C-alpha positions in Angstrom: 25.4 -15.2 49.4 22.9 -17.9 49.1 23.8 -20.6 47.0 20.7 -19.6 45.0 22.1 -16.1 44.3 25.4 -17.7 43.5 23.9 -20.0 40.9 22.4 -17.0 39.2 25.3 -15.0 39.2 27.0 -17.9 37.6 25.2 -18.5 35.0 25.0 -14.8 34.4 28.6 -14.9 34.1 29.0 -17.9 31.8 25.9 -17.1 29.3 26.9 -14.9 26.6 24.8 -11.7 25.9 22.7 -11.5 23.1 23.5 -9.5 20.2 21.8 -6.9 18.5 20.3 -9.0 16.0 18.7 -11.5 18.2 17.6 -8.8 20.7 15.7 -7.7 17.6 14.3 -11.4 16.5 13.3 -12.0 20.0 11.3 -8.7 20.4 10.1 -9.6 16.6 8.9 -12.7 17.6 7.1 -11.4 20.5 5.3 -8.8 18.3 4.6 -11.7 16.0 2.9 -14.3 18.7 0.6 -11.2 20.1 -0.1 -9.7 16.6 -1.7 -6.5 16.5 -3.6 -5.1 19.4 -7.1 -3.4 19.1 -7.6 -0.6 21.1 -9.8 2.3 22.2 -9.0 5.5 23.0 -10.3 7.7 25.2 -11.5 10.9 23.7 -11.0 9.5 20.0 -13.0 6.4 19.9 -16.6 7.2 19.6 -18.5 7.1 23.3 -15.4 6.5 25.6 -14.7 8.5 28.2 -12.1 8.9 31.3 -15.2 7.3 33.3 -15.2 3.8 30.7 -11.2 4.0 31.3 -11.4 3.8 34.9 -14.1 1.1 34.9 -11.4 -0.9 33.2 -8.7 -0.3 35.3 -11.1 -1.5 38.4 -11.8 -4.6 36.9 -12.9 -7.1 39.5 -10.7 -9.7 38.0 -7.3 -6.9 38.7 -6.2 -7.4 35.0 -3.9 -4.7 34.0 -3.6 -3.0 30.7 -0.5 -5.0 29.6 -2.9 -8.7 30.1 -5.4 -6.7 28.0 -3.6 -6.0 25.1 -1.8 -9.4 25.1 -5.1 -11.4 25.4 -6.5 -9.1 22.5 -4.1 -10.4 19.9 -3.3 -13.9 21.5 -3.3 -16.7 18.9 -6.2 -18.9 18.9 -6.7 -22.7 19.9 -5.7 -23.3 16.0 -2.9 -21.3 15.6 -5.0 -18.3 14.3 -4.4 -14.9 15.0 -6.0 -12.0 17.2 -9.0 -10.2 15.4 -6.8 -7.7 14.0 -4.8 -10.0 12.1 -7.3 -12.4 10.9 -9.3 -11.4 7.8 -13.0 -11.5 8.8 -15.5 -11.9 6.1 -18.6 -9.9 7.5 -17.5 -7.0 8.9 -20.7 -6.7 10.9 -20.0 -9.7 12.7 -16.7 -8.6 13.6 -17.9 -4.9 14.9 -20.8 -6.9 16.8 -18.1 -9.4 18.6 -15.9 -6.2 19.3 -18.4 -4.1 20.8 -19.5 -7.3 22.9 -16.0 -7.6 23.8 -15.4 -5.4 27.2 -11.9 -6.5 27.2 -10.9 -4.5 24.3 -8.2 -2.1 26.2 -8.7 1.2 26.6 -6.1 3.5 26.6 -5.3 7.2 27.6 -3.3 9.6 24.9 -0.5 9.7 27.4 -0.2 5.9 27.5 -1.2 5.4 23.7 2.1 7.6 23.6 4.4 5.7 26.2 2.7 2.3 24.7 2.5 2.6 20.9 4.8 5.6 19.4 7.6 5.6 21.9 7.9 1.5 21.1 7.3 1.7 17.3 4.4 -0.5 18.2 1.5 -0.8 15.3 -1.9 -1.2 16.6 -5.9 -0.9 15.6 -8.0 2.1 17.0 -11.6 1.4 16.9 -14.2 3.8 16.7 -12.2 6.6 15.7 -14.2 7.5 13.0 -17.5 6.2 13.8 -19.2 9.9 13.5 -17.7 11.1 10.1 -20.4 11.4 7.7 -18.2 9.3 5.2 -19.1 6.5 6.8 -22.7 6.9 5.4 -22.3 8.9 2.4 -19.2 6.9 1.0 -21.3 3.7 0.9 -22.8 5.4 -2.2 -20.9 5.3 -5.4 -23.0 8.2 -6.7 -22.1 10.7 -3.8 -18.4 9.5 -4.1 -18.1 10.1 -8.1 -20.5 12.4 -8.7 -22.6 10.8 -10.9 -25.4 13.3 -10.3 -22.9 16.1 -11.2 -23.5 18.3 -8.2 -20.3 19.9 -7.5 -19.3 23.3 -8.9 -17.0 23.7 -12.1 -13.8 24.3 -11.6 -10.9 26.0 -13.8 -9.6 23.4 -15.8 -5.8 23.2 -15.9 -4.0 23.0 -19.8 -1.6 20.7 -20.7 1.0 23.3 -21.7 0.7 24.5 -17.7 1.6 20.9 -17.0 4.8 20.9 -19.2 5.7 24.4 -17.6 5.7 22.8 -14.0 7.7 19.9 -15.4 10.2 21.7 -16.4 10.9 23.8 -13.1 11.7 20.8 -11.8 15.1 20.0 -13.4 16.4 16.9 -15.1 17.6 15.4 -11.9 14.6 14.2 -10.0 12.2 11.3 -10.7 9.2 11.6 -12.4 7.4 10.1 -9.2 8.8 12.3 -6.5 6.8 15.0 -4.3 7.5 17.7 -6.3 6.0 16.7 -9.3 2.5 15.2 -7.8 2.1 18.4 -5.4 2.8 20.2 -9.2 0.2 17.8 -10.8 -2.5 19.3 -8.1 -2.3 23.1 -8.9 -3.8 25.8 -10.9 -2.0 28.4 -12.1 -3.4 31.6 -10.0 -2.6 33.9 -12.8 -4.2 31.9 -15.3 -7.4 31.6 -12.6 -9.3 34.3 -14.3 -9.1 33.3 -17.8 -9.2 29.4 -17.2 -12.3 27.6 -18.5 -14.7 26.0 -16.4 -15.2 22.1 -16.6 -15.8 19.4 -14.4 -13.3 18.8 -11.7 -10.8 16.3 -12.2 -8.3 14.1 -10.8 -5.3 12.4 -11.1 -5.8 8.6 -11.7 -3.1 5.9 -11.5 -3.3 3.4 -14.4 -1.5 0.0 -15.1 -2.0 -3.2 -16.8 -1.3 -5.6 -13.4 -2.3 -3.2 -10.8 1.1 -2.6 -9.2 2.4 1.1 -9.5 5.4 1.5 -8.0 6.9 -2.0 -7.8 9.8 -4.0 -8.6 8.8 -5.5 -11.5 10.4 -8.7 -13.9 9.5 -7.5 -17.3 9.7 -9.2 -20.5 9.9 -7.3 -23.8 10.8 -7.1 -27.4 13.2 -4.2 -28.6 11.4 -4.6 -31.9 8.5 -2.8 -30.6 11.0 0.4 -29.3 11.0 3.1 -31.7 13.7 4.1 -33.3 13.6 7.7 -31.6 13.0 5.8 -27.8 15.8 2.8 -28.5 18.4 4.6 -27.4 16.8 5.8 -23.8 15.1 2.1 -23.7 17.9 -0.3 -24.2 20.8 0.9 -25.3 23.8 3.3 -24.6 26.2 3.2 -21.9 24.0 4.2 -18.9 21.3 2.2 -19.9 23.3 -1.0 -20.2 25.5 0.1 -16.9 22.2 0.0 -15.2 20.2 -2.8 -16.7 19.3 -5.5 -14.6 19.2 -8.6 -16.8 17.0 -11.8 -15.7 17.3 -15.4 -17.4 15.2 -15.7 -20.2 14.8 -19.6 -20.2 11.8 -20.9 -22.3 11.8 -17.9 -24.9 12.1 -18.1 -28.5 13.9 -15.7 -29.2 15.3 -16.2 -33.1 16.1 -12.5 -33.4 17.6 -11.8 -30.1 15.3 -9.0 -29.7 13.7 -10.2 -26.6 14.5 -8.8 -23.4 14.2 -9.8 -19.7 14.8 -6.9 -17.1 14.0 -6.1 -13.4 12.5 -2.6 -13.7 10.9 -0.7 -11.2 7.7 0.2 -12.9 5.5 3.4 -12.3 2.0 4.1 -13.5 0.9 6.0 -16.3 -1.3 9.1 -15.0 -4.3 10.8 -16.4 -6.3 13.3 -15.5 -10.1 13.0 -15.4 -13.3 13.7 -14.1 -14.9 11.8 -11.3 -17.6 9.8 -13.4 -14.7 8.5 -15.6 -12.6 7.3 -12.8 -16.3 5.5 -11.9 -16.3 4.2 -15.2 -13.0 3.0 -15.2 -13.2 1.3 -12.1 -16.4 -0.2 -13.3 -14.6 -2.1 -16.1 -11.5 -3.0 -14.4 -10.7 -6.7 -13.3 -11.9 -7.5 -9.8 -8.7 -9.1 -9.1 -4.8 -8.7 -10.4 -3.2 -11.3 -12.8 -2.3 -14.4 -11.2 1.7 -13.4 -11.4 1.5 -9.3 -11.6 5.0 -8.7 -10.7 6.1 -10.9 -13.7 4.7 -9.4 -16.9 5.1 -9.5 -20.7 4.5 -6.4 -22.1 4.2 -8.5 -25.7 1.1 -9.2 -25.2 -0.1 -5.8 -24.8 -0.6 -5.6 -28.6 -4.2 -7.6 -27.3 -6.1 -5.0 -25.3 -7.9 -7.8 -23.6 -4.4 -9.2 -22.3 -3.6 -6.1 -20.5 -6.7 -4.0 -19.3 -6.3 -0.9 -17.6 -6.3 -0.8 -13.9 -7.4 2.4 -12.2 -6.5 3.5 -8.8 -6.7 7.1 -7.0 -4.0 7.1 -5.3 -2.3 10.5 -6.0 -0.8 11.0 -1.9 1.0 14.1 -1.0 -2.0 15.9 0.3 -4.3 15.1 -2.0 -7.2 15.8 0.3 -6.3 19.3 0.5 -5.5 19.7 -3.3 -7.7 17.5 -5.5 -10.5 16.3 -3.3 -11.4 19.2 -0.9 -14.5 18.8 -1.7 -14.6 15.6 0.6 -13.8 17.8 3.8 -17.6 17.9 4.8 -17.5 14.3 5.1 -14.3 13.7 7.0 -14.1 14.5 10.7 -10.8 16.5 12.3 -10.3 14.4 15.2 -7.9 11.9 13.9 -6.1 14.6 12.0 -5.9 16.8 15.8 -5.1 13.4 18.0 -2.0 13.0 15.2 -1.0 16.2 15.7 -0.8 15.7 20.0 0.3 12.2 20.0 3.5 13.0 17.6 3.8 16.6 18.5 3.0 18.5 15.5 1.8 21.5 14.9 0.0 20.6 11.7 -0.3 17.5 9.6 2.4 16.6 6.9 0.2 15.5 4.6 -3.9 14.2 4.2 -4.4 11.8 1.2 -7.7 10.2 0.4 -7.4 6.8 -1.6 -10.3 5.2 -4.0 -9.6 1.8 -5.7 -10.9 -2.0 -6.1 -8.9 -5.2 -5.1 -7.1 -5.5 -8.1 -4.6 -2.9 -6.9 -1.9 -3.7 -4.8 0.9 -1.2 -2.9 4.6 -3.3 -3.2 6.6 -3.6 -0.1 8.1 -0.2 1.0 8.7 2.0 3.7 7.7 5.5 4.8 9.7 8.4 7.0 6.5 9.3 8.3 4.0 8.4 11.1 0.9 7.3 9.6 -3.2 6.8 10.8 -4.7 5.3 8.1 -8.5 5.3 8.3 -10.7 2.8 6.7 -13.8 3.8 5.5 -15.2 1.0 3.1 -13.7 -2.0 2.0 -11.0 -3.7 4.0 -7.4 -3.3 3.7 -4.7 -5.6 4.1 -1.0 -4.5 5.7 2.0 -6.6 5.6 4.2 -5.3 7.8 8.1 -6.0 8.8 10.0 -4.0 11.8 12.2 -1.6 10.9 14.8 -3.1 12.4 14.7 -6.0 9.6 14.6 -3.8 6.8 18.0 -3.9 6.1 17.5 -7.9 5.2 15.2 -7.4 2.3 16.9 -6.8 -0.7 16.5 -3.5 -2.2 18.7 -3.2 -5.7 19.3 -0.1 -7.5 17.1 -0.4 -10.5 16.0 1.4 -13.6 12.7 3.4 -13.8 10.2 3.4 -16.2 6.8 3.8 -16.6 3.4 2.0 -18.3 2.9 4.5 -21.2 -0.2 4.7 -22.9 -0.3 4.3 -26.7 -2.3 7.3 -27.4 -2.6 6.1 -31.7 -4.0 2.6 -30.5 -6.3 3.9 -27.7 -9.5 5.7 -27.5 -9.9 8.3 -24.9 -12.8 10.8 -25.6 -12.9 13.5 -22.8 -16.6 14.4 -23.6 -17.4 11.1 -22.4 -19.1 11.4 -19.3 -18.4 7.8 -17.8 -15.9 6.6 -20.2 -18.0 3.9 -21.6 -16.1 4.2 -25.1 -12.9 4.6 -24.1 -10.4 1.8 -24.8 -6.7 2.2 -23.3 -3.9 0.0 -24.7 -0.4 0.0 -23.2 2.6 0.4 -25.1 4.5 -2.6 -25.4 7.9 -1.9 -23.8 8.9 0.0 -20.5 9.5 4.0 -21.0 12.7 4.3 -19.1 13.7 7.6 -18.2 17.3 7.3 -17.5 17.0 7.2 -13.8 17.4 4.3 -11.2 15.5 3.7 -8.1 16.7 1.6 -5.1 13.3 -0.3 -4.4 12.3 -3.5 -1.8 12.3 -6.2 -4.2 10.2 -8.5 -1.5 6.7 -9.7 -2.4 4.2 -11.8 0.4 0.6 -12.0 0.6 -1.5 -11.7 4.1 -2.7 -15.2 3.3 1.0 -16.0 3.4 1.6 -14.6 6.4 -1.2 -15.7 8.3 -0.3 -19.4 6.8 3.5 -19.5 7.8 4.8 -15.9 8.7 8.3 -17.1 9.0 8.5 -19.8 6.4 7.3 -18.0 3.6 9.4 -14.9 4.5 12.6 -17.1 4.3 11.7 -18.8 1.0 10.5 -15.2 -0.5 14.0 -13.7 1.2 15.9 -17.0 -0.5 14.6 -16.2 -4.1 15.3 -12.8 -4.0 19.0 -13.4 -2.5 19.3 -15.7 -5.2 18.4 -13.3 -8.2 21.0 -10.8 -6.4 23.7 -13.1 -6.4 23.1 -14.3 -10.4 22.5 -10.6 -11.2 25.7 -9.5 -9.3 27.7 -12.7 -10.9 26.7 -11.7 -14.5 29.4 -8.9 -14.1 32.3 -11.4 -13.5 34.4 -12.8 -16.0 33.5 -16.3 -14.6 29.6 -15.9 -13.4 28.6 -18.3 -10.7 26.5 -21.0 -11.8 23.0 -21.5 -10.2 24.0 -24.1 -7.8 26.6 -21.9 -6.5 24.2 -18.9 -6.3 21.6 -20.9 -4.7 24.3 -22.0 -1.9 25.2 -18.3 -1.4 21.6 -17.4 -1.0 20.9 -20.1 1.8 23.5 -19.2 3.7 23.0 -15.3 3.4 19.5 -16.0 4.2 19.9 -18.4 7.2 21.3 -15.3 9.3 18.3 -13.1 8.1 15.6 -14.2 9.9 11.9 -12.0 9.3 9.1 -12.0 11.2 6.1 -10.2 9.4 3.0 -9.4 10.7 -0.5 -9.0 8.9 -3.4 -6.6 9.8 -6.8 -6.2 8.4 -8.2 -2.6 8.7 -12.2 -2.8 8.4 -14.5 0.1 8.0 -14.3 2.3 10.8 -11.2 1.2 11.9 -7.9 3.4 11.9 -4.2 1.6 11.9 -1.5 3.5 13.2 1.5 2.3 11.5 4.7 3.6 13.1 7.4 5.4 10.8 9.8 2.9 9.3 7.5 -0.3 9.2 8.0 -1.8 6.0 4.6 -2.5 4.3 2.3 -4.1 1.6 -1.0 -2.9 1.0 -3.5 -4.7 -0.5 -7.5 -4.3 -0.2 -10.6 -6.6 -0.4 -14.5 -5.8 -0.8 -16.2 -5.5 2.6 -19.1 -8.0 3.1 -21.8 -5.1 2.0 -20.5 -4.6 -1.5 -20.1 -8.3 -2.3 -24.1 -8.5 -1.0 -24.7 -5.6 -2.9 -23.1 -6.9 -6.3 -24.3 -10.5 -5.5 -28.1 -9.1 -5.1 -27.5 -7.1 -8.4 -26.3 -10.2 -10.4 -29.1 -12.6 -9.3 -31.3 -9.7 -10.3 -29.7 -9.7 -13.6 -29.8 -13.7 -14.0 -33.3 -13.7 -13.2 -34.4 -10.6 -15.8 -32.7 -13.2 -18.3 -34.5 -16.4 -17.4 -38.1 -14.3 -16.9 -38.7 -11.8 -19.5 -41.5 -10.7 -17.1 -38.6 -9.3 -14.8 -37.0 -6.2 -14.9 -33.4 -5.9 -15.1 -31.2 -3.3 -12.8 -30.5 -0.4 -15.2 -27.9 0.8 -12.8 -24.3 -0.5 -12.8 -23.3 -3.0 -9.6 -22.0 -1.8 -6.5 -18.4 -1.1 -6.8 -16.2 -3.4 -4.9 -14.5 -0.1 -3.6 -12.0 0.2 -0.9 -12.0 3.9 0.1 -9.7 5.5 2.6 -8.2 8.5 4.4 -4.6 8.9 5.8 -2.3 11.4 7.6 1.3 11.4 7.3 3.4 13.2 9.9 7.4 14.1 10.2 9.1 11.1 12.1 10.4 12.7 15.7 14.4 11.8 15.6 13.9 11.9 19.3 11.8 8.8 19.7 14.0 6.2 21.9 13.2 3.8 18.9 14.4 6.2 15.9 17.4 7.2 17.8 18.6 3.4 19.1 18.1 2.5 14.9 19.9 5.3 14.0 22.7 4.8 16.7 23.2 0.8 15.5 23.5 2.4 11.4 20.0 0.2 10.9 18.1 3.6 9.3 17.8 2.7 5.5 
């Protein structure tokens, strides 16, 4: 044996093998370094064929596909991430740059399965929906929201039918479960013949803070709770056992009626016509409040302090239940591609999403493979690898809803575009007696771009500090804040997180592997922002010069519109098998 070989063997014998978590951390760090690849797929990306693939494989410089994948996401000279991990304000500029870049990797379906599906690696696919009619039609608010009333009338579902469907579910299910949502989109077949025809209605989520289904720090006064609801909201053995109380420093509470709790808050839901949804979106705040997961419901007595933020986010196959009229705008190529690469006979669910920048989906995890196509606007995905999921605090917290105070609200369903609607939320969380385990972690795409690991570490320490304070509150001798902080520091030190961010622009499709944790925000794209700026300029010009006519239409919505497809995850996937073997499936 040569001396060189002997030295290698000696080092191998003395060096401790990496632990499982160390290996995961190394893998995550590499993903972070290279970002989210942008690729094209033969047969899926419009205009790219096997001939283009072969041409790229036979490049004069000899670069192979893995090199191209790495180069497409390498950090720039100032530490900025690659295009898929960097928010480009002008989608036209981004598109032109991509088109001019011949180095965007082209892969076959088989390579996509091997490089991305089997390795649980996210990526952004270019040009997959370039030929969808929606890419042009959905730029027009009049088309998306049927402002010209072109859609045929449909049988109207009454409230009694809704109640019957909810009763059939039993009392042991959470109100936001898949079964309830699916039921909300059905019309009883036996009643169709006798039903009254009315304009199409869809289910819309309404919140005062833009957060539906999120761990929220809620301040409210028990004095606002009606006597008939008091037992469920804050009294009783079960309510006390599951309540997660928070410090109420700085709150004047002479009557001891103010409570601060951590609660899983889900949205109020209302069925309305598409033009009414349009009207609510026009009057929704453009951006969420400064601290959307910290709310004081005592302020909801003033409607101006709690405007209704609307989001069409029904999910659970809503494209095939409430939005069937949009099928003509959507190609089937992405759905069929998913069936092939995930080895499924059919898609589990197809969903559409219509919202504005004020709405954000909190950090969560889905046990489905996800192909997410953005038609209009920009989606911001903050992602954390599934093997780091166990590090994220996931407390069991009471569930409650934002509820509409019908006595104080004005909702005229005959009002075509909801111009006269005035929605007021109740000043307390309407609990349902259940608890929900939910991820309590919130960082933004801007945070990740600035300092991913540092910001994630700071957020984790804060959430762990809360956890230790909440847990010790149950002890005979609660932990003081200094000890809780020290415990959080110690626990966070061994739980390094490596978040990624991807900005998905119009015409792009994100592949989000099953079990990846993700938080989804959204931004208006450059076309809508330019249209809004021109509208506002015309209004200002007309105000300054009476000879000019002000626009007679509403400004273009800062709309974010998307279609996504869910496929059942495969428990034969090597990544899933590994996570299951080591007990890391959440």
